[in-house]
N, C-alpha and C positions, 0 to 999 in steps of 0.2 A: 312829718306832720304829726307830732305827738298829740295825744288826747288827754285833756284835763276836764272831765265832766263832773258836774255836781248833780248827785242823785236827788230826786224829789222824794222826801222821806215818806210821803203818803203812799206812793205806788211804785217807787224804785225806778221811775223813768226819768229821762233827761228833760229839763224844762224846754218849752217851745223857743224862747229866745236863744238858748244855747244851740238848739238844732239849726235854727235859721243862721246863727253866726257861723257854725261849722260849714253849712252849705255855701254861704256867702264867701267865706275864706277860701274854700276850695275853688269856687268860680274865679275869684280874684288871682289866686296864686298858680292855677293850672296854666298850661301852655298849649296842650293838644286836645282837640275835641274830635270825636268820631261822629261824622254825619251819616245817617242811614236814610237812603232814598229808594224810591220805587218808580219805575218808568211805565207801569201798567202791566209788565210781564216779568220783570227781573228786579231783584233786590240788589242794592249796592251799598257799600260802606267806604267812606273816605276820611282819612285823618287830615285835619287842618290845624295850623297854628292859629290861636285866637287871642283876643283881648276882651275881657269882660268890662263893660261900662254902661251905665244908665239902664241896667236891666236887660241888656242884649249882649250877645257874643259876636264880636266883629272879627272878620277874617277876609283875606284876599284870596281870590281864585280866578282862574282863567274862565272866561265865559263859555269856552268849549269843553270844560271839564264835565265828566259824566254826571257828577252830583248836581251841577248847575243845570245841565240840560234836563235831568230828571225832574227837578222841582218846577221847571217851566211847564211841565205837563200836568203837575198836580197842584197848581195854584200856590206853590211854595211849601207845601206840606213836607215835613221832615221829622225824623227822630234824631236825637243827639245824645252823646254820653261823654262825660268828663270823669276821670277817676284818678285817684292817688294810688300809684303803684308801690307795692311793698312786697318783700319776700315772706312776710308773715301774714297769714290769712286774717288774723284778728285786727290788722291795721288797715285793711282795705276800706276805702271811702269812695263814694262816687255820686254823680248826678245823672239821673236818667230823665230825659226830657222829650216832650213832644211840642212842636211849634211850627214856625214858618221861616223860610229864608226869604229875605228881601234885599234887593240891590239898593245900595246907598247912592242916591243920585243928587241929593241936596248938597250944594257946594259947601255950606257952613258945616254941616254934620260930617261930610266927607273929610274936610280939612282937619277938623278937630280930632276925629277918631283916627284918621291915618297918622297924624302926629303922635297920638297916644300909643298907637300900635308900633310905630317906628322906635319910640322911646323904650317900650317894653322889650322889644327884640334887638335893641342896640343897632338899628339900621341907620347908617350915615346917609343923609340926603339933604338937598337944598329945600328948606322948609317952605319957601315961596313957590316951589314947583313940585310939591309932593304928589299931586295927581299924575303929572307927566312922568315922574320918577317911577312910580309903581306900574304904570301902564307900559312904559318902554323897557324897564329893567326886568320886570317879571311877567309882562303881558297879562296883568291882573287887574280886576276891578274889586271894589270893596263891597262886601255883603255883610248882612247881619242875620244871625239866627235869633229870633224873638220867641222865647219859650211861652207856651200857653199853659203847660203843666210841668211841674218839676218835682221829682222825688229824690230825696237825699237818703243815701244808704251809708251806714257806718258800722262796720263790724266791731269797732272798739267799744261801742255802746253795748251791743250784744250781737251775736252771730245772726245775720239776716235782717238786722234792723233796717227799716225802710219807712220813710214818712214823707207825705206831701209837704212842700214848703213853697214860699214865695220869695223870689229874689228881688 
Protein backbone atom coordinates (compact mmCIF):
# COMPACT_ATOMS: atom_id res chain seq x y z
CA UNK A 1 0.00 0.00 0.00
CA UNK A 2 2.36 2.74 -1.24
CA UNK A 3 1.92 6.29 -0.03
CA UNK A 4 1.52 9.30 -2.32
CA UNK A 5 0.75 12.30 -0.10
CA UNK A 6 0.54 15.93 -1.11
CA UNK A 7 1.90 18.21 1.57
CA UNK A 8 0.00 21.36 2.49
CA UNK A 9 2.53 24.10 1.74
CA UNK A 10 1.32 26.21 4.65
CA UNK A 11 2.00 23.76 7.49
CA UNK A 12 3.54 20.65 5.94
CA UNK A 13 0.57 18.46 6.86
CA UNK A 14 -1.51 16.20 4.66
CA UNK A 15 -4.90 17.53 3.60
CA UNK A 16 -8.00 16.24 5.39
CA UNK A 17 -9.46 14.70 2.19
CA UNK A 18 -6.24 12.73 1.67
CA UNK A 19 -6.31 11.48 5.26
CA UNK A 20 -9.94 10.39 4.90
CA UNK A 21 -9.10 8.71 1.57
CA UNK A 22 -6.21 6.82 3.19
CA UNK A 23 -8.44 5.63 6.04
CA UNK A 24 -11.29 4.67 3.69
CA UNK A 25 -8.91 2.78 1.37
CA UNK A 26 -7.49 0.84 4.30
CA UNK A 27 -11.00 -0.04 5.53
CA UNK A 28 -12.00 -1.19 2.02
CA UNK A 29 -8.89 -3.23 1.21
CA UNK A 30 -8.24 -4.78 4.62
CA UNK A 31 -9.37 -8.31 5.39
CA UNK A 32 -8.74 -8.91 9.10
CA UNK A 33 -9.97 -6.81 12.01
CA UNK A 34 -9.04 -7.39 15.64
CA UNK A 35 -11.96 -6.99 18.04
CA UNK A 36 -11.18 -6.19 21.67
CA UNK A 37 -13.88 -6.96 24.21
CA UNK A 38 -14.40 -6.98 27.96
CA UNK A 39 -16.64 -9.27 29.99
CA UNK A 40 -16.50 -7.24 33.20
CA UNK A 41 -13.39 -8.97 34.49
CA UNK A 42 -11.21 -10.06 31.58
CA UNK A 43 -10.06 -8.44 28.34
CA UNK A 44 -10.12 -10.44 25.09
CA UNK A 45 -8.96 -9.92 21.50
CA UNK A 46 -10.20 -11.85 18.50
CA UNK A 47 -9.29 -11.54 14.82
CA UNK A 48 -12.17 -11.76 12.33
CA UNK A 49 -12.39 -11.52 8.55
CA UNK A 50 -14.46 -8.48 7.65
CA UNK A 51 -15.99 -6.61 4.77
CA UNK A 52 -16.39 -2.82 5.00
CA UNK A 53 -19.63 -1.45 3.57
CA UNK A 54 -22.00 1.45 4.30
CA UNK A 55 -19.80 2.73 7.14
CA UNK A 56 -19.74 -0.59 9.04
CA UNK A 57 -17.42 -3.60 9.26
CA UNK A 58 -19.40 -6.82 8.59
CA UNK A 59 -18.20 -10.21 9.83
CA UNK A 60 -19.52 -13.68 10.54
CA UNK A 61 -19.09 -15.25 13.94
CA UNK A 62 -20.43 -18.07 16.05
CA UNK A 63 -22.91 -16.78 18.65
CA UNK A 64 -20.98 -18.78 21.28
CA UNK A 65 -17.65 -17.09 20.46
CA UNK A 66 -16.14 -15.32 23.43
CA UNK A 67 -16.12 -11.89 21.74
CA UNK A 68 -19.85 -12.18 20.94
CA UNK A 69 -20.71 -13.30 24.48
CA UNK A 70 -18.62 -10.44 25.91
CA UNK A 71 -20.43 -7.73 23.94
CA UNK A 72 -23.79 -9.13 25.03
CA UNK A 73 -22.76 -8.09 28.55
CA UNK A 74 -21.63 -4.59 27.53
CA UNK A 75 -24.49 -3.46 25.23
CA UNK A 76 -22.27 -4.17 22.23
CA UNK A 77 -19.33 -1.99 23.31
CA UNK A 78 -16.11 -2.97 21.61
CA UNK A 79 -12.79 -1.63 20.34
CA UNK A 80 -11.40 -2.69 16.98
CA UNK A 81 -8.23 -2.32 14.92
CA UNK A 82 -7.37 -2.81 11.27
CA UNK A 83 -3.83 -2.36 10.08
CA UNK A 84 -1.63 -2.63 7.05
CA UNK A 85 1.26 -4.93 7.87
CA UNK A 86 4.70 -4.15 6.47
CA UNK A 87 8.26 -5.05 7.39
CA UNK A 88 9.23 -1.36 7.42
CA UNK A 89 8.02 0.73 10.36
CA UNK A 90 7.57 3.81 8.18
CA UNK A 91 4.91 1.99 6.13
CA UNK A 92 2.62 0.97 9.00
CA UNK A 93 -0.95 2.26 8.67
CA UNK A 94 -3.95 1.49 10.81
CA UNK A 95 -7.43 2.24 12.06
CA UNK A 96 -8.05 2.38 15.80
CA UNK A 97 -11.74 2.36 16.59
CA UNK A 98 -14.32 2.38 19.33
CA UNK A 99 -17.91 1.39 18.68
CA UNK A 100 -20.55 -1.31 18.97
CA UNK A 101 -21.20 -4.78 17.61
CA UNK A 102 -24.73 -5.39 16.39
CA UNK A 103 -26.22 -8.63 15.09
CA UNK A 104 -27.64 -8.22 11.58
CA UNK A 105 -31.19 -9.54 11.72
CA UNK A 106 -32.92 -7.60 8.93
CA UNK A 107 -33.33 -10.00 5.99
CA UNK A 108 -32.60 -7.46 3.24
CA UNK A 109 -29.46 -6.14 4.93
CA UNK A 110 -28.34 -9.68 5.78
CA UNK A 111 -28.77 -10.91 2.20
CA UNK A 112 -27.02 -7.94 0.59
CA UNK A 113 -24.08 -7.86 2.98
CA UNK A 114 -23.65 -11.64 3.10
CA UNK A 115 -23.46 -11.69 -0.69
CA UNK A 116 -20.87 -8.87 -0.67
CA UNK A 117 -18.89 -10.77 1.96
CA UNK A 118 -19.01 -14.02 -0.04
CA UNK A 119 -17.81 -12.16 -3.12
CA UNK A 120 -14.93 -10.47 -1.29
CA UNK A 121 -13.68 -13.77 0.14
CA UNK A 122 -14.51 -15.85 -2.96
CA UNK A 123 -16.90 -18.12 -1.08
CA UNK A 124 -18.96 -20.29 -3.41
CA UNK A 125 -22.59 -20.62 -2.31
CA UNK A 126 -26.18 -20.70 -3.50
CA UNK A 127 -27.16 -17.01 -3.52
CA UNK A 128 -30.81 -17.79 -2.81
CA UNK A 129 -29.90 -19.69 0.38
CA UNK A 130 -27.07 -17.56 1.70
CA UNK A 131 -28.31 -17.36 5.31
CA UNK A 132 -28.72 -21.12 5.51
CA UNK A 133 -25.28 -21.61 3.92
CA UNK A 134 -23.40 -19.54 6.54
CA UNK A 135 -25.47 -20.98 9.37
CA UNK A 136 -24.95 -24.61 8.40
CA UNK A 137 -21.43 -24.44 6.92
CA UNK A 138 -19.82 -22.16 9.50
CA UNK A 139 -22.36 -22.18 12.37
CA UNK A 140 -22.16 -18.41 12.07
CA UNK A 141 -24.39 -15.35 12.17
CA UNK A 142 -23.72 -11.99 10.56
CA UNK A 143 -22.65 -9.11 12.77
CA UNK A 144 -21.44 -5.59 12.12
CA UNK A 145 -19.04 -3.40 14.01
CA UNK A 146 -20.34 0.17 13.82
CA UNK A 147 -17.57 2.62 14.72
CA UNK A 148 -18.39 5.64 16.87
CA UNK A 149 -14.87 7.03 16.76
CA UNK A 150 -12.08 6.25 14.30
CA UNK A 151 -8.44 7.28 14.36
CA UNK A 152 -6.25 6.82 11.29
CA UNK A 153 -2.56 6.28 11.90
CA UNK A 154 0.00 6.43 9.11
CA UNK A 155 3.74 6.39 9.68
CA UNK A 156 4.37 7.21 6.00
CA UNK A 157 3.08 10.74 6.75
CA UNK A 158 5.32 11.00 9.80
CA UNK A 159 6.22 8.63 12.59
CA UNK A 160 3.33 8.43 15.06
CA UNK A 161 0.87 10.33 12.86
CA UNK A 162 -2.67 9.79 14.18
CA UNK A 163 -5.83 11.75 13.39
CA UNK A 164 -9.55 11.38 13.96
CA UNK A 165 -11.49 10.61 10.76
CA UNK A 166 -15.00 9.68 9.72
CA UNK A 167 -15.60 6.78 7.41
